[in-house]
C-alpha positions in Angstrom: 0.2 -0.1 -0.4 0.8 3.3 -1.1 2.9 4.8 2.5 0.7 8.4 1.4 -2.7 6.2 1.6 -1.6 4.7 5.0 -0.6 8.3 6.3 -4.0 9.5 4.9 -6.1 6.7 6.9 -4.4 7.4 10.0 -4.6 10.9 10.0 -8.6 10.7 8.9 -9.0 8.0 12.0 -7.2 10.2 14.9 -8.9 12.8 13.9 -11.7 11.4 14.0 -11.2 9.6 17.2 -10.5 13.4 18.5 -14.0 14.3 17.5 -16.0 11.6 18.7 -13.4 12.1 22.4 -14.7 15.4 22.5 -18.8 14.9 22.1 -20.8 13.3 25.2 -24.2 12.4 25.1 -27.1 11.6 27.7 -30.7 11.7 28.1 -33.0 13.4 30.5 -36.6 13.0 30.4 -36.4 11.4 27.3 -34.7 14.8 25.5 -30.9 13.8 23.9 -27.9 16.5 25.3 -24.5 16.8 23.7 -21.6 18.7 25.4 -18.5 19.1 22.6 -15.4 20.3 24.1 -12.8 23.0 22.8 -9.9 25.1 23.8 -9.7 28.2 23.7 -7.3 31.1 23.9 -6.9 33.6 26.8 -5.7 36.9 27.9 -2.7 35.1 29.8 -1.6 33.4 26.9 -3.0 29.5 27.7 -5.4 27.5 26.9 -9.1 26.7 28.7 -10.8 24.1 27.8 -14.8 24.9 27.5 -17.3 22.4 26.8 -20.7 23.3 25.7 -24.3 21.4 26.4 -26.6 21.2 24.2 -29.8 19.5 23.3 -31.1 17.9 20.7 -35.3 19.2 19.1 -36.4 18.5 16.0 -32.6 16.7 14.9 -31.0 20.2 15.5 -28.7 21.0 18.4 -29.7 24.2 20.8 -27.4 25.7 23.5 -28.5 25.4 27.0 -24.9 26.3 28.6 -21.8 26.2 28.7 -18.9 25.4 31.6 -15.0 24.9 32.3 -13.7 21.8 33.2 -10.2 24.2 33.5 -10.3 28.2 33.2 -6.9 30.3 33.7 -8.0 33.1 36.2 -4.7 34.8 35.6 -3.1 36.6 39.2 -1.3 39.9 40.3 2.1 39.6 41.7 0.2 38.7 45.3 -1.8 35.3 43.9 -2.9 33.2 41.1 -5.9 32.2 40.3 -8.1 29.0 38.2 -11.1 27.2 38.2 -12.6 23.9 37.6 -16.1 22.8 37.1 -17.8 19.5 36.3 -21.2 18.3 35.2 -23.3 16.5 36.9 -26.2 14.5 36.4 -29.7 13.9 38.5 -32.5 12.1 37.5 -34.1 15.4 36.0 -31.5 18.1 37.6 -28.0 19.2 35.9 -25.6 20.6 38.4 -22.4 22.8 37.4 -20.1 23.1 40.7 -17.5 25.3 40.7 -14.5 24.8 42.2 -11.8 28.7 42.7 -8.4 27.8 43.3 -5.7 30.5 44.5 -2.1 29.7 45.2 -1.7 31.6 48.5 -5.3 31.3 50.5 -5.3 34.6 51.4 -7.8 36.3 49.6 -11.4 35.7 50.9 -12.4 34.3 47.7 -15.6 32.3 47.2 -14.4 28.6 46.7 -17.5 26.8 45.7 -20.3 27.4 43.1 -22.9 25.1 42.1 -25.5 25.8 39.7 -28.7 23.7 40.0 -30.5 23.4 36.4 -34.0 21.3 35.9 -35.3 19.9 32.9 -39.1 20.3 31.8 -40.8 17.2 30.2 -40.4 19.1 27.1 -36.9 20.3 27.5 -37.1 23.4 29.1 -33.7 24.7 31.6 -34.3 26.5 34.2 -31.8 27.4 36.6 -33.5 26.8 40.1 -30.9 27.2 42.6 -27.4 28.8 43.0 -25.4 28.2 45.7 -22.2 29.6 47.0 -19.6 29.2 50.0 -16.9 30.6 50.9 -13.4 29.7 50.9 -12.8 27.8 54.9 -16.3 28.3 55.5 -18.7 25.3 55.8 -21.9 27.6 55.2 -23.5 27.1 51.6 -25.4 30.5 51.1 -27.5 31.6 48.1 -25.4 35.5 48.4 -22.1 35.8 47.1 -20.5 37.7 49.9 
């Protein structure tokens, strides 16, 4: 077999595997959802990973929300900040949990954030709860203080 053909086949299979590994589907209330991952540049000249969530309606993808499995939040001369988020599905809810990190632990920032979205039977997605927890606190609050 020609080496160019082998290289083309290998490149095609590698690209196909990479694309399929970046998309994930799941169902809530018989509605199909898909997440798609991509890397994007930021103001700190690093790469953030973003995942966009879509609902499949009438064969078309409709944007719902986005979250960052990793996001560089930059810093100043005293501290560095970054964020990690993950998606959890429980019955008819989508939960986005956010963990805000800092290098020194000295800044009074929100450490945890949790957004709960409820999915109706017809596929409507609504933010139904948003909670915060300050750095070092054990208490969840409805207001970011």
